[in-house]
C-alpha positions in Angstrom: 119.5 82.8 94.9 116.4 81.6 96.8 115.1 79.8 93.6 118.6 78.3 93.0 118.7 77.0 96.7 115.3 75.6 96.4 116.2 73.6 93.2 119.3 72.3 94.7 117.8 71.4 98.1 114.9 69.7 96.4 117.3 67.7 94.2 119.9 66.7 96.7 118.7 67.4 100.1 120.0 69.8 102.9 123.0 67.7 103.8 124.4 67.3 100.4 123.9 70.8 99.3 126.6 73.4 100.1 126.3 77.1 100.4 129.3 77.4 98.0 127.5 75.3 95.4 124.3 77.5 95.7 126.3 80.8 95.4 128.2 79.5 92.4 125.0 78.4 90.5 123.2 81.5 91.5 126.2 83.6 90.4 126.4 85.6 93.6 129.1 86.1 96.2 128.8 83.5 99.0 128.6 86.3 101.6 125.2 87.2 100.1 123.8 84.1 101.8 124.8 85.3 105.2 123.8 88.8 104.5 120.2 87.9 103.5 119.5 84.7 105.3 122.0 84.4 108.2 123.4 81.0 107.3 122.5 77.8 105.5 119.7 76.8 108.0 118.2 80.3 107.4 118.3 79.8 103.6 116.8 76.4 103.9 114.0 77.7 106.0 113.2 80.4 103.6 112.9 77.8 100.7 109.9 76.4 102.7 107.8 79.5 103.0 108.8 82.2 100.7 108.6 80.7 97.1 105.0 79.5 97.4 103.8 82.6 99.3 100.7 82.6 101.4 100.3 82.4 105.2 98.6 79.7 107.1 97.3 82.2 109.6 95.3 83.8 106.8 93.5 80.4 106.2 92.9 80.1 110.0 91.4 83.5 110.1 89.1 82.8 107.1 87.6 79.9 109.0 86.6 82.2 111.8 84.8 85.0 110.0 81.4 85.7 111.7 78.4 85.3 109.5 80.3 83.8 106.6 78.7 80.7 105.0 80.4 77.3 104.9 80.4 77.5 101.1 82.2 80.9 101.2 84.7 79.7 103.8 85.5 76.4 101.9 85.9 78.4 98.7 88.5 80.8 100.3 90.3 77.8 101.8 90.4 75.9 98.5 91.5 79.0 96.6 94.2 79.7 99.2 95.5 76.0 99.1 95.8 75.6 95.3 96.6 79.1 94.2 100.4 78.5 94.4 100.0 75.9 91.5 99.9 79.0 89.2 103.6 79.4 89.8 104.4 76.3 87.8 107.9 74.7 88.1 108.6 76.5 91.4 105.7 74.7 93.0 106.9 71.3 91.6 110.3 72.0 93.4 108.6 73.0 96.5 106.7 69.7 96.5 109.8 67.8 95.9 111.6 69.6 98.7 108.7 68.8 101.2 108.7 65.1 100.2 112.5 65.0 100.6 112.1 66.6 104.1 109.7 63.9 105.0 112.2 61.2 104.0 115.3 63.0 105.4 113.8 65.0 108.1 115.6 68.1 109.7 114.2 70.3 112.5 112.2 72.0 109.7 109.8 69.2 109.4 108.5 69.6 113.0 108.2 73.4 112.6 106.3 73.2 109.3 103.9 70.6 110.9 103.2 72.9 113.8 103.0 76.2 111.8 101.5 75.2 108.5 99.6 72.0 109.1 98.2 71.7 112.6 96.7 75.1 112.7 94.6 75.0 109.5 93.5 71.5 110.3 92.3 72.5 113.7 90.6 75.6 112.2 88.8 73.5 109.6 87.8 70.9 112.1 86.3 73.6 114.4 84.4 75.1 111.4 82.9 71.7 110.7 81.9 71.2 114.3 80.1 74.5 114.2 78.3 73.7 110.9 77.4 70.1 112.0 76.6 71.2 115.6 79.0 68.9 117.1 80.4 70.0 120.5 84.0 68.8 119.9 85.8 67.2 117.0 85.5 63.4 117.1 87.3 60.9 114.9 84.8 61.4 112.0 85.2 65.2 112.1 89.0 64.7 111.7 88.4 62.1 108.9 86.2 64.6 107.2 88.8 67.4 107.7 91.5 65.3 106.1 89.3 64.4 103.2 88.6 68.0 102.5 92.2 69.2 102.7 93.2 66.1 100.7 91.2 67.3 97.8 93.6 70.1 97.3 96.8 68.1 98.3 96.1 65.5 95.6 96.5 68.1 92.9 100.1 68.7 94.1 100.9 64.9 94.5 99.3 64.1 91.2 100.6 67.1 89.2 102.8 64.9 87.0 99.9 62.5 86.3 97.5 65.3 85.5 99.9 66.8 83.1 100.5 63.5 81.4 96.8 62.6 81.0 94.9 66.0 80.8 97.5 68.9 80.8 94.8 71.5 80.1 93.5 71.0 83.7 96.6 72.8 85.1 97.8 74.8 82.2 96.4 78.3 82.9 95.5 80.4 86.0 91.8 80.2 84.8 92.0 76.3 84.8 93.3 76.4 88.4 90.6 78.8 89.4 88.1 76.3 88.0 89.6 73.6 90.2 89.0 75.8 93.3 85.4 76.0 92.2 84.9 72.3 91.7 86.7 71.4 94.8 84.4 73.6 96.9 81.5 71.8 95.5 83.2 68.4 96.2 84.0 69.5 99.8 80.4 70.6 100.4 79.2 67.1 99.1 81.4 65.5 101.7 80.1 67.6 104.5 76.5 66.9 103.4 77.4 63.2 103.3 78.8 63.3 106.8 75.6 65.3 108.0 73.4 62.6 106.5 75.3 59.8 108.1 75.0 61.5 111.5 71.3 62.0 111.1 70.9 58.4 110.2 72.8 57.3 113.2 70.6 59.4 115.5 67.4 58.0 113.8 68.6 54.5 114.3 69.1 55.2 117.9 72.7 54.0 118.1 73.7 56.9 120.2 77.0 57.2 118.4 78.2 58.2 114.9 81.0 55.6 114.9 80.3 52.4 113.1 80.8 49.2 115.2 83.1 46.7 113.7 81.7 43.6 112.2 82.1 40.4 114.2 
């Protein structure tokens, strides 16, 4: 029932999908929706978090383990963020649902932003601050955070292109594990590039890590 709802919500959106249609295609009694999910809103909410699994709080906790190296932490984060790709078509439907929610927002978008996006972003930014010995996250820390998380997100957004050009890169769980390893290395390179840029700014005596606009 949940997977049927996910497919229909992703294809048609919340407003144009009825509980009667979901029940019919899932071959269940319509009362099962109210029994397990309360109502249509409850079922819609479940399609956002249950099919892909995982918990944003786990990622936040991983960023705050005492004594854990930056590489270990980034590896845990990357693995956590891309592991759902192993579920294949379900993940494709989840991404379609999230994109539709951005275009046709319900209250679910604000809740997802607060629960699954802001918390992990803040945790990674704070991790980078500690590693780069920055007192508080400035614009460049946030840029770096978005760049690092974007490494994993591009796999979801580009999934169809990857499968058309080099399908072996996403074909097996082992291939996805290899992505996690490579993305960890790429993320470390981004962090080192930012560290080098900050060192250069200090050496030049600019007193700031922000580039001045050209006249």
